[in-house]
N, C-alpha and C positions, 0 to 999 in steps of 0.2 A: 361129394359135397353137393352136387346138383340134385341128387335124389333126396337129400335131407331137406333142401329148400323146397322142392316140390311136395314132399310129405308134409312139411309145416304149412305150406299154402293150402293144401287140400284138407288139412285138419280143421280149418275154419269152416268147411262145408258140412261138418258133422252135425249130428242131432243136438238138441238142446242139452247142455250138461247139467242144468239145474233141474233135478228130479228128486222126488222124495216118496216114501211109502207111508207118510203120516198124513191123514186126512185134514189135519189142521194146518198143514203147510200149503202155501200157495203154489208149490211146485210139484204136487202129486199129480201125475197125469191121469186123466180119465180116458180109459182105453176105448177104441172102436169096439162095438159090440155091447157096450153098456146100454142100459135102458133108462129112458125118462118116462116115469109113470105119472101121467096127469090124472089127478083124483077127482077134479071137479070141472064142469064145463066152464070155459072162459069165453067171454064175448069181446070181440075186436070191433071197435066202433066203425061206423060208416066212414069211408074215405081215409081209412088207415090200414096199414098192413102189420102193425106191431102192437103188442100189449105188454106193458112193463110190469114186473113183479119186484116188490121190495118189502122186506119184513113180513112176508106172508100175505100181502095185499096187492090187488091189481091197481094199476094207475096208468095214466097217459104220459107221453114223453115230457110234457111241461111240468108234471107234478112230482117226479121222483127226485130224491136227493143224490146228486152226482158224487158226493163225498162219502157215500156208503155203497157197499156192494149191491148190485142190481142185476136182473136178468130180463130178457124179453123173448116172447114167442113171436115168430115172424111167419107171415103167410106169403104165398106166391103172388097173389093178385089183389088188386085194389078194387073195391066194389062200392056201389052207392048205398048198400045196406049193411046191417050188422052181420058179421060172420062169427060163427060159433065153433070153437075147437072142443070137440067132445072128449070126455074122459077115455083114455086109452094108454097103452104102453107103446112107446115109440122106441125104435132101435137107433142108436147113434151110429151112423155109417161113415162119418168123417169128423175129425177134430182139427180145427184150424185156430192158431193163435191170432189175436187181434191187438192192435194198439191204436187208440184214437188220440190225436193231438189237437189242442186248441191253437189255432193259427192267430197270431197277433199281427195287427196291421203295422206297417212300417212307420217309424217315427216321422213326424212332420219335418223336422230339421235333421237331415242325414249327417251333416257335419258334426252334430253334437254326439252322435252315437260312437264315440271313440272310448267306449267303456263307461260312459256317463249316463246312459239311458236306462239303466236298471232293468234291462230286458230279462236277465236271468235265464234259467232253464225253462223250457216249455212245460206246460201242465199237460199230463197225459193220463190215460187209463189203459190198463192192460186187461186182457180177458181171453175168452174162447168163443168160437162159433161151434156149436154142436149141430151138425147137419143130420136131420132126422129122416127116417125111412118109415113109411106107413102105406100099406095098400088101401086101408079104409079111409084115410084122410090125406091124400097126396098133396093137397094144397098147403099143408103145414110144412114149411121149409126148414126152419132151424130154431134152436134155442141159443141165444147169445147171453153170456154172463160176463160181467165186468167187475173189476175191483174198484176201490175208491179212487176218485180223481185226485191226483197228487203231482208233485214235482217229478220230473222224469227219473231222477236218481232214487226216489222213494216209492214210486208206483209199483204195485205188484198185482198179478192176477188174483182172482178170488180163490180161496181154498175150497175144498169140497164141503167142509163144514159151513163156510160162509154161503156157498151156493144153496145148501139145504136150508139155512136160516132165511135166506132171501125168498125161497119158494114157500116156506112154511108148510101149511097143511094142503096147499094147492097142488103140489107136485113133489116128486123126489127122484133122485138119481140112484140107480142100482148098478154098481160097478160090475163089469165083466171080470171073470177070473182069469 
């Protein structure tokens, strides 16, 4: 009996059970060794380390629609000038899941929060960090892609198809076999 309990407890430490082989599914895994092919030079503004992509266009943090899938390239260092990411094929060396939650401030009157404050579930977005490897451009750290911002119970990471739509003609992901 003790071994059954131990086995059940350890089974919670297993890998993500939500996987798929359908590129339209948000649960198809992008394997390490896949490639991110950047087709056009991208300019990261001064005093920024990230450049966002949505519907095939580049934009800043304050400009993209959080209720649609989006991605961003991220650099290692912050500079006073514009930084350019040159077209290149980057190798994905690590894939890491991400979840971003919007933190709500505490209600002003705590005694009212006995189920009457309508706090509900938190709003979150799920996605992936794709850590990139490049000897030519080591300052390019990663590509992060997120699904639509939604209630915690409804939020999903972006599918491969959504990631491709987000990047448009600027870049593409080539899956490792």
